[in-house]
C-alpha atoms as one frame of an Amber mdcrd trajectory, in Angstrom:
protein
  27.208 -20.303   2.150  23.699 -20.722   0.651  23.197 -23.769  -1.526  20.858
 -23.674  -4.540  17.319 -24.661  -3.585  16.256 -28.113  -4.215  12.628 -27.238
  -3.782  10.137 -26.873  -6.670   9.397 -23.207  -7.450   6.220 -21.293  -8.197
   6.830 -17.803  -9.411   3.956 -16.011  -7.820   4.125 -12.776  -9.791   4.858
 -12.489 -13.546   3.434 -10.498 -16.453   2.758 -11.552 -20.036   1.442  -9.731
 -23.083   1.674 -10.135 -26.866   3.256  -7.663 -29.229  -0.050  -7.320 -31.059
  -1.647  -5.768 -28.048   1.102  -3.313 -26.790  -1.226  -0.440 -27.559  -3.696
  -1.622 -25.015  -1.239  -1.239 -22.122  -1.672   2.005 -20.200   1.991   2.409
 -19.409   3.502   1.342 -22.774   5.022   4.228 -24.558   7.464   4.212 -27.547
  10.910   3.642 -26.253   9.778   2.056 -22.970  12.173  -0.818 -22.079   9.234
  -3.217 -21.828   7.601  -2.111 -25.046   8.078  -5.601 -26.508   6.296  -8.908
 -26.309   6.828 -11.082 -23.173   5.781 -14.613 -23.704   5.671 -17.971 -22.006
   8.574 -18.958 -24.141  10.580 -15.991 -22.920   9.781 -16.843 -19.272  10.889
 -20.496 -19.842  14.235 -19.194 -20.993  14.838 -16.955 -18.002  13.601 -19.123
 -15.117  14.979 -22.107 -13.445  14.432 -25.744 -14.439  12.925 -26.144 -10.922
  10.062 -23.771 -11.838   6.711 -25.663 -11.740   4.752 -22.689 -13.019   3.692
 -19.173 -12.523   0.841 -16.992 -11.358  -0.074 -14.281 -13.968  -0.858 -10.717
 -12.800  -2.798  -8.291 -14.797  -0.629  -5.792 -16.759  -2.618  -2.554 -16.472
  -4.579  -2.530 -19.620  -6.246   0.616 -20.753  -9.715   1.192 -19.409 -10.755
   4.801 -20.136 -14.411   3.792 -20.223 -14.822   2.137 -16.897 -17.881   0.116
 -17.976 -16.896  -1.143 -21.469 -13.866  -3.066 -20.264 -12.662  -3.823 -23.835
  -8.961  -4.059 -23.171  -9.064  -5.910 -19.762 -11.299  -8.469 -21.507  -8.906
  -8.788 -24.385  -6.253  -9.755 -21.810  -8.478 -12.539 -20.598  -8.932 -13.700
 -24.189  -5.181 -13.751 -24.485  -4.770 -15.891 -21.443  -7.563 -18.212 -22.709
  -5.304 -18.842 -25.769  -2.420 -19.880 -23.458  -4.582 -22.095 -21.139  -6.342
 -23.775 -23.988  -3.047 -24.374 -25.898  -4.329 -22.471 -28.965  -1.497 -19.986
 -29.690  -1.631 -17.613 -32.494   1.490 -17.474 -34.687   4.045 -15.131 -33.273
   2.555 -14.795 -29.720   5.491 -16.734 -28.185   3.752 -19.691 -26.598   3.308
 -23.231 -27.839   1.181 -26.284 -27.086   2.201 -27.638 -23.734   2.805 -24.234
 -22.147  -0.603 -24.326 -20.557   0.644 -26.475 -17.710   2.969 -23.629 -16.462
  -0.006 -21.264 -15.951  -1.117 -22.240 -12.446  -3.056 -19.179 -11.509  -4.446
 -16.011 -13.131  -5.125 -12.731 -11.351  -6.786 -10.359 -13.853  -8.004  -6.824
 -13.380 -11.363  -6.056 -11.827 -13.306  -2.695 -11.248 -13.270  -2.981  -7.455
 -13.713   0.743  -7.260 -17.143   0.629  -8.769 -18.767  -1.322  -5.986 -20.787
  -4.513  -5.638 -23.077  -4.407  -8.614 -20.374  -3.590 -11.182 -17.942  -6.121
  -9.660 -20.596  -8.814  -9.959 -21.377  -7.685 -13.593 -17.603  -7.824 -14.329
 -17.212 -11.291 -12.914 -19.986 -12.576 -15.288 -18.483 -11.056 -18.310 -15.001
 -12.178 -17.413 -16.228 -15.721 -16.840 -17.977 -15.749 -20.204 -14.806 -14.474
 -21.915 -12.538 -16.871 -20.169 -14.486 -20.095 -20.763 -14.728 -22.874 -18.215
 -11.044 -24.114 -18.353  -9.442 -20.714 -18.079 -11.957 -19.496 -15.395 -10.977
 -22.355 -13.177  -7.380 -20.886 -13.057  -8.636 -17.341 -12.112  -7.703 -17.206
  -8.432  -8.171 -13.524  -7.677  -8.172 -10.041  -9.036  -6.185  -6.868  -8.796
  -7.033  -3.187  -9.104  -3.708  -1.468  -8.946  -3.875   1.238  -6.150  -0.259
   2.507  -6.436  -1.264   5.273  -8.958  -4.719   6.053  -7.790  -5.929   9.018
  -5.833  -5.625   9.037  -2.040  -8.757   7.485  -0.426  -9.549   5.077  -3.367
  -9.016   1.849  -1.325 -11.228   2.999   1.533 -14.370   4.163  -0.231 -17.540
   2.294   0.583 -17.677   1.079  -2.985 -14.217  -0.322  -2.818 -14.845  -2.155
   0.407 -18.112  -3.705  -0.905 -16.199  -4.790  -4.098 -13.726  -6.571  -1.838
 -16.479  -8.312   0.061 -17.897  -9.634  -3.247 -14.477 -11.272  -3.973 -14.425
 -12.795  -0.469 -17.960 -14.236  -0.815 -17.003 -15.789  -4.141 -13.711 -17.233
  -2.938 -11.345 -14.888  -4.773  -8.142 -13.328  -3.680  -7.331  -9.661  -3.902
  -3.788  -8.667  -4.798  -2.667  -5.311  -3.215  -0.421  -3.147  -5.193   0.546
  -0.114  -3.243   3.670   2.045  -3.352   5.122   3.546  -0.161   8.365   4.586
  -1.901   6.742   6.981  -4.240   3.359   7.779  -2.511   4.363   7.797   1.059
   2.871   6.365   4.276  -0.629   7.401   3.281  -0.837   4.340   1.035   0.229
   2.083   3.780  -2.282   3.575   6.182  -5.074   3.142   3.759  -4.014  -0.489
   3.116  -4.441  -1.248   6.751  -7.803   0.416   6.936  -8.874  -1.396   3.770
  -7.999  -4.873   5.187  -9.758  -4.132   8.468 -12.965  -2.787   6.844 -13.169
  -5.501   4.282 -13.411  -8.082   7.071 -15.852  -6.212   9.244 -19.160  -8.079
   9.763 -18.006 -10.921   7.358 -18.156 -14.399   8.620 -15.212 -16.779   8.584
 -14.880 -18.491   5.171 -16.073 -15.368   3.317 -13.338 -13.085   4.204 -11.239
 -12.009   1.244  -7.767 -13.097   1.231  -5.207 -10.348   0.649  -1.848 -10.891
  -1.164   0.451  -7.968  -0.682   2.690  -7.249  -3.720   6.370  -6.361  -3.596
   6.753  -5.794   0.111   4.398  -2.863  -0.431   7.320  -1.079  -2.295   9.314
   0.343   0.502  12.228   2.763  -0.225  15.164   0.501  -0.553  17.590   3.381
  -0.889  17.429   4.059   2.838  20.766   3.781   4.634  19.946   4.289   8.349
  16.950   1.931   8.990  17.296   2.483  12.714  15.907   5.991  12.696  14.542
   6.706   9.239  10.808   7.716   9.547   9.898   6.094   6.248  11.404   2.650
   7.292   9.691   2.929  10.716   6.315   3.613   9.144   6.767   0.678   6.739
   7.851  -1.684   9.559   4.803  -0.676  11.643   2.451  -1.227   8.801   3.933
  -4.729   8.138   3.348  -5.966  11.615  -0.217  -4.406  11.604  -1.102  -5.983
   8.241   0.319  -9.385   9.433  -2.269  -9.454  12.241  -4.721 -10.492   9.566
  -4.325 -14.147   9.190  -5.555 -14.085   5.664  -2.906 -11.652   4.507   0.160
 -12.944   2.616   3.342 -11.239   1.400   5.203 -11.548  -1.869   8.995 -11.413
  -1.865   9.031  -9.575  -5.107   9.464  -6.314  -6.895  12.590  -5.159  -5.065
  14.745  -4.428  -8.076  12.515  -1.499  -8.994  12.983   0.104  -5.481  16.729
  -0.370  -5.108  19.185   2.125  -6.181  20.615   1.294  -9.609  24.114   0.509
  -8.494  22.747  -2.139  -6.084  20.233  -3.624  -8.478  23.065  -4.175 -11.123
  25.315  -5.836  -8.576  26.570  -9.175  -9.871  26.875 -10.655  -6.412  23.459
 -11.522  -4.933  24.970 -11.833  -1.548  25.790  -8.109  -1.526  22.198  -7.283
  -2.437  21.012  -9.643   0.469  23.207  -7.644   2.902  21.655  -4.344   1.973
  18.089  -5.670   2.055  18.507  -7.586   5.312  16.505  -5.091   7.436  13.465
  -5.410   5.191  13.756  -9.228   4.957  14.078  -9.408   8.791  10.816  -7.515
   9.301   8.893  -9.479   6.770  10.010 -12.821   8.132   9.201 -11.758  11.741
   5.832 -10.369  10.828   4.474 -12.922   8.469   6.642 -16.020   8.899   7.516
 -18.419   6.076   3.924 -19.881   5.842   2.708 -16.568   4.618   5.601 -15.434
   2.422   5.961 -16.415  -1.257   8.626 -16.083  -3.865   7.875 -13.908  -6.802
  10.091 -12.398  -9.499   7.950  -9.487 -10.955   9.371 -10.594 -14.347   9.962
  -9.006 -16.713   9.776  -5.718 -14.772  12.709  -6.876 -12.657  14.980  -6.766
 -15.790  14.533  -2.927 -16.226  16.766  -2.161 -13.196  18.183  -5.641 -12.500
  19.277  -6.620 -15.998  18.386  -9.598 -18.154  19.737 -11.988 -15.447  17.474
 -10.518 -12.736  15.257 -13.559 -12.317  18.146 -15.882 -11.382  19.848 -13.139
  -9.372  16.630 -12.660  -7.241  16.323 -16.409  -6.790  19.828 -16.499  -5.239
  19.062 -13.485  -3.041  16.017 -15.322  -1.644  18.192 -18.528  -1.180  20.543
 -16.374   0.856  17.756 -15.095   3.001  16.541 -18.645   3.775  20.047 -19.727
   4.625  20.791 -16.848   6.950  17.441 -17.330   8.683  18.335 -21.022   9.239
  14.876 -21.946   7.858  13.824 -25.564   7.974  13.300 -27.476   4.766   9.477
 -27.269   5.346   9.743 -23.524   5.722  11.794 -23.102   2.577   9.283 -25.249
   0.694   6.566 -22.812   1.805   8.435 -19.828   0.535   9.351 -21.452  -2.827
   5.852 -22.779  -3.583   3.745 -23.886  -0.600   2.564 -20.428   0.412   1.499
 -19.584  -3.180  -0.445 -22.793  -3.328  -2.183 -22.042  -0.030  -2.920 -18.347
  -0.711  -4.263 -18.925  -4.207  -5.951 -22.237  -3.698  -3.750 -24.124  -6.204
  -4.141 -27.821  -5.924
């Protein structure tokens, strides 16, 4: 039986936003289950006492005008208030919460190419201020809902190379479950092209979100074409030694009856084929724990953070991982990938 982890935890994937800025979120419609404030105080309540901190991921702010960047910059201003311990009344964070925010991954217009990415970085840095900018570890341009071909345009590849030269990570958000193998194929091409002709030390680090969102409703993983395509892509992506994988986002891809299971061991049993592939492909030193909070609560319930922690504990136990390997999954890999001291 798996025993509770004694290792410090870094949650490598959470989202935060204040109620006053709900109208800036592209996905937020009246009645959406997440159309409410999610604050550092809320995260404190749901996570474990062993949690040392989190990495914030951008929340898909509106950006209809791709060069004004008003709402994405507002997100950075909101994060600055957290980092500088200057909360506004009602925003749900308090002095002292700054220490939990170990890394920040905002949005960036990678699709617009080198010049616009460089312009964005300057504006983002100015908005963030020195203390907050030090915690910006990378950027994300969410690919899961974009047109096919977006990630492999010349402009996108040049944008990624800018991040690499400046020492930033790129978080990869693709969705095989809903968009098919094309997204995986383009992710593979994107990684390869972003490193072409780039010297060591300037190659962008890739952090793959949510196992690339495979279809976790598959029953026969031995012959299912979707699973085979996903497995092939995982081993191909893992050949890049600066590619890391987040154990996160699975509740959104599970069938509802599984996500709402009270027994995390049952969830692990169903997800075993996917865990086995990721462990074999990337190894513990390139895998990191992430909750995808609060998104995980939509399908997994309010106790989803703790339930997912237990699922990952079970995986570590069943894989007979050493204490050092467990430490990497719970926090070490996140520190390495994002350059957190």
